[in-house]
Backbone bond lengths (Angstrom), bond angles and torsions (degrees), N, CA, C in turn:
res aa  C-N    CA-C-N  psi(-1)  N-CA   C-N-CA  omega(-1)  CA-C   N-CA-C  phi
1 M - - - 1.448 - - 1.525 108.47 -
2 S 1.291 116.34 141.52 1.463 121.56 173.86 1.521 107.67 -139.39
3 Y 1.326 115.73 158.58 1.457 118.78 -173.68 1.520 111.30 -159.28
4 F 1.331 114.95 165.93 1.458 123.18 167.78 1.519 107.55 -115.93
5 T 1.327 116.65 145.48 1.455 122.84 175.91 1.522 108.03 -132.69
6 E 1.326 116.94 133.44 1.459 119.74 172.84 1.521 107.40 -85.90
7 L 1.324 116.27 124.36 1.454 122.03 -178.10 1.520 110.78 -85.59
8 D 1.327 116.93 164.33 1.468 122.07 -179.85 1.527 112.99 -57.47
9 N 1.335 116.77 -29.70 1.467 119.91 -177.99 1.535 112.41 -87.76
10 G 1.331 117.92 8.48 1.455 121.93 177.81 1.519 114.43 89.38
11 E 1.331 117.91 -6.13 1.457 121.52 177.94 1.532 109.94 -75.20
12 T 1.320 116.31 163.51 1.457 122.40 177.42 1.520 108.69 -116.89
13 E 1.327 115.92 127.32 1.457 122.24 -176.51 1.522 110.07 -111.99
14 A 1.329 116.56 138.21 1.458 122.73 173.64 1.519 108.77 -100.25
15 G 1.323 115.98 142.16 1.455 121.54 176.05 1.514 110.02 -134.38
16 Y 1.329 115.82 152.69 1.463 119.88 -178.09 1.531 109.97 -148.07
17 P 1.342 117.56 60.50 1.469 119.77 -179.70 1.530 111.43 -72.15
18 L 1.302 115.80 138.63 1.462 121.73 177.68 1.517 110.10 -134.72
19 L 1.310 116.73 148.46 1.458 120.31 170.94 1.519 108.09 -62.71
20 Q 1.328 116.46 146.70 1.459 121.13 -174.63 1.532 112.23 -57.49
21 E 1.306 118.56 -30.47 1.468 120.50 -179.12 1.537 112.42 -64.20
22 Y 1.346 117.44 -16.50 1.462 121.59 -179.95 1.530 113.19 -102.34
23 W 1.341 117.63 0.13 1.452 120.96 179.06 1.525 110.46 -66.03
24 G 1.320 116.72 151.33 1.460 122.21 173.47 1.515 114.74 76.55
25 K 1.309 118.06 12.12 1.462 121.58 -178.34 1.531 112.49 -108.97
26 G 1.337 117.66 2.38 1.452 121.04 179.53 1.521 114.28 83.77
27 I 1.322 116.84 3.65 1.469 120.90 -176.70 1.523 111.26 -67.91
28 A 1.325 117.95 -42.32 1.467 120.86 -178.62 1.531 110.58 -64.09
29 T 1.320 116.77 -42.35 1.464 120.08 178.69 1.527 110.65 -63.57
30 E 1.319 116.02 -44.13 1.466 120.10 178.63 1.531 111.12 -62.48
31 A 1.328 116.78 -42.09 1.469 120.75 179.69 1.531 111.09 -66.06
32 L 1.329 116.93 -44.80 1.462 119.87 -179.90 1.528 110.63 -65.63
33 N 1.329 117.52 -40.72 1.471 119.93 176.92 1.524 110.84 -58.89
34 A 1.316 117.51 -43.55 1.467 121.51 179.51 1.529 110.42 -64.73
35 L 1.327 117.44 -42.35 1.463 120.98 177.71 1.524 111.75 -60.62
36 L 1.317 116.33 -46.65 1.460 120.39 -177.52 1.524 111.33 -67.61
37 D 1.322 116.78 -37.45 1.461 120.17 176.88 1.527 109.98 -63.67
38 W 1.319 116.34 -46.85 1.462 120.72 178.57 1.533 110.18 -60.99
39 A 1.321 117.05 -44.68 1.465 121.38 -178.56 1.523 110.90 -61.68
40 A 1.331 116.93 -42.01 1.460 120.63 -178.92 1.525 111.60 -63.04
41 K 1.319 117.23 -30.28 1.462 121.67 -178.86 1.523 113.05 -90.12
42 T 1.338 117.28 -17.76 1.461 120.23 -167.18 1.524 115.07 -122.02
43 L 1.317 117.85 -42.23 1.456 121.19 -171.67 1.525 111.76 -86.27
44 S 1.312 114.88 151.84 1.464 119.72 177.74 1.525 111.10 -109.07
45 V 1.315 116.80 31.63 1.464 121.76 175.59 1.525 108.60 -94.54
46 P 1.326 117.85 152.67 1.468 119.64 -176.49 1.525 114.74 -72.52
47 R 1.331 117.44 -26.81 1.466 119.73 -177.46 1.522 110.35 -161.60
48 I 1.325 113.93 164.24 1.457 122.86 173.51 1.521 106.74 -115.75
49 L 1.315 117.02 136.85 1.458 122.61 177.10 1.525 110.23 -107.64
50 A 1.312 115.74 152.00 1.462 122.43 170.30 1.523 106.58 -148.31
51 Y 1.320 116.33 152.89 1.459 118.77 178.92 1.517 110.40 -151.03
52 A 1.329 114.52 163.30 1.457 121.96 178.77 1.526 108.01 -153.59
53 P 1.327 116.93 157.10 1.469 118.85 173.12 1.534 109.87 -56.80
54 V 1.326 116.37 145.00 1.467 120.77 -174.37 1.532 112.71 -58.46
55 N 1.317 118.19 -24.56 1.462 120.65 -179.26 1.532 112.98 -95.08
56 H 1.330 117.96 6.04 1.468 120.70 179.74 1.531 108.56 -96.29
57 H 1.326 114.48 77.16 1.463 122.13 -171.73 1.529 113.18 -62.38
58 A 1.323 117.75 -32.23 1.464 119.82 179.72 1.531 110.95 -64.83
59 S 1.335 117.34 -44.64 1.470 120.13 179.05 1.521 111.78 -66.99
60 I 1.314 116.28 -37.29 1.464 119.95 176.78 1.528 109.44 -63.38
61 G 1.328 116.52 -39.92 1.460 121.04 176.85 1.519 112.35 -62.68
62 V 1.327 117.13 -38.35 1.464 121.66 177.30 1.526 109.90 -60.69
63 M 1.333 116.48 -46.67 1.466 120.11 -179.71 1.528 110.91 -61.85
64 K 1.331 116.74 -43.70 1.469 120.41 179.96 1.530 110.99 -64.85
65 K 1.326 117.05 -46.30 1.474 120.65 -178.88 1.517 111.83 -62.70
66 S 1.319 116.92 -26.33 1.465 121.12 -178.96 1.525 112.22 -85.85
67 G 1.315 116.93 3.91 1.458 120.54 176.15 1.514 114.40 87.70
68 M 1.321 117.01 10.42 1.460 119.51 177.56 1.525 108.37 -76.14
69 R 1.328 116.58 155.15 1.464 120.36 179.90 1.529 109.91 -118.91
70 Y 1.329 113.63 148.94 1.468 120.91 -179.15 1.524 110.44 -57.65
71 L 1.324 115.94 135.95 1.463 121.36 177.73 1.525 111.13 -114.67
72 K 1.339 116.58 -54.58 1.462 119.14 -176.73 1.523 109.97 -168.67
73 T 1.322 115.11 166.87 1.460 122.57 172.30 1.514 106.81 -124.63
74 E 1.336 116.35 125.53 1.459 120.71 179.35 1.522 109.20 -163.04
75 P 1.329 116.76 162.94 1.463 119.27 178.59 1.532 112.39 -67.49
76 S 1.310 115.68 143.64 1.455 122.91 171.31 1.518 106.99 -138.79
77 R 1.312 115.46 120.29 1.473 121.49 -177.99 1.529 111.67 54.59
78 G 1.336 115.83 37.74 1.458 121.61 175.65 1.516 115.53 83.05
79 V 1.338 118.00 5.47 1.464 121.71 -179.48 1.527 108.29 -122.07
80 D 1.329 116.78 134.92 1.466 119.67 175.89 1.527 109.03 -66.97
81 C 1.314 115.42 123.59 1.466 121.39 -176.34 1.513 111.17 -125.77
82 I 1.317 114.91 154.41 1.451 122.41 174.45 1.527 107.11 -108.92
83 F 1.324 115.88 130.31 1.460 122.75 -176.60 1.521 109.76 -108.74
84 Y 1.323 115.54 138.85 1.461 122.81 174.66 1.518 108.51 -124.04
85 E 1.329 116.09 155.43 1.461 120.82 178.29 1.519 109.77 -130.19
86 Y 1.325 114.06 156.92 1.459 122.08 176.09 1.517 107.11 -132.09
87 P 1.345 117.54 99.38 1.459 119.89 179.31 1.536 110.07 -64.56
88 L 1.315 116.09 137.99 1.458 119.71 -176.48 1.513 114.50 -103.95
89 N 1.323 118.98 -35.00 1.460 119.33 -169.98 1.526 113.85 -64.85
90 H 1.319 118.81 -21.00 1.472 118.33 177.66 1.524 111.89 -79.97
91 H 1.343 118.08 -11.34 1.461 121.07 179.10 1.518 112.51 -87.81
92 N 1.322 117.16 -20.52 1.457 120.60 -176.72 1.528 108.53 -130.42
93 P 1.329 117.31 101.38 1.466 120.13 -177.47 1.529 112.44 -56.14
94 D 1.315 118.41 -32.05 1.469 120.91 178.56 1.519 111.23 -63.03
95 L 1.347 116.34 -40.89 1.465 119.40 178.92 1.524 110.60 -69.50
96 T 1.312 117.73 -36.88 1.462 121.35 178.71 1.526 109.72 -61.20
97 S 1.317 117.20 -44.90 1.468 119.32 -179.69 1.518 111.08 -70.30
98 Q 1.336 118.55 -33.06 1.471 120.66 176.70 1.520 110.21 -65.52
99 T 1.339 115.98 -42.20 1.455 120.87 -179.74 1.533 109.86 -64.05
100 A 1.323 115.85 -44.02 1.470 119.78 -178.00 1.526 112.15 -67.25
101 S 1.332 116.52 -33.16 1.458 118.59 -177.20 1.523 113.44 -92.13
102 G 1.326 116.81 -2.98 1.448 118.01 175.45 1.450 113.99 113.26
């Protein structure tokens, strides 16, 4: 399963939770890639965020493999997390011009 969530601050977050029996099979990367591709073609938000605890190397690898870039490291819900972002407006020239024109 994968999803987008609109956060209280107006940002859009991607998630890709899987049961442990499906870990290590490339499913999360495939799901996140599909989400980001769809978002780049459909959404008018400037970026998608994703994060994971700093010690969850598999999730961090998923974000990196999907083309996300490092944004910051900070606590979230009491756990030190690493945040990645995926800018969208450079993937869709129509959205870039809409953003620039208002």
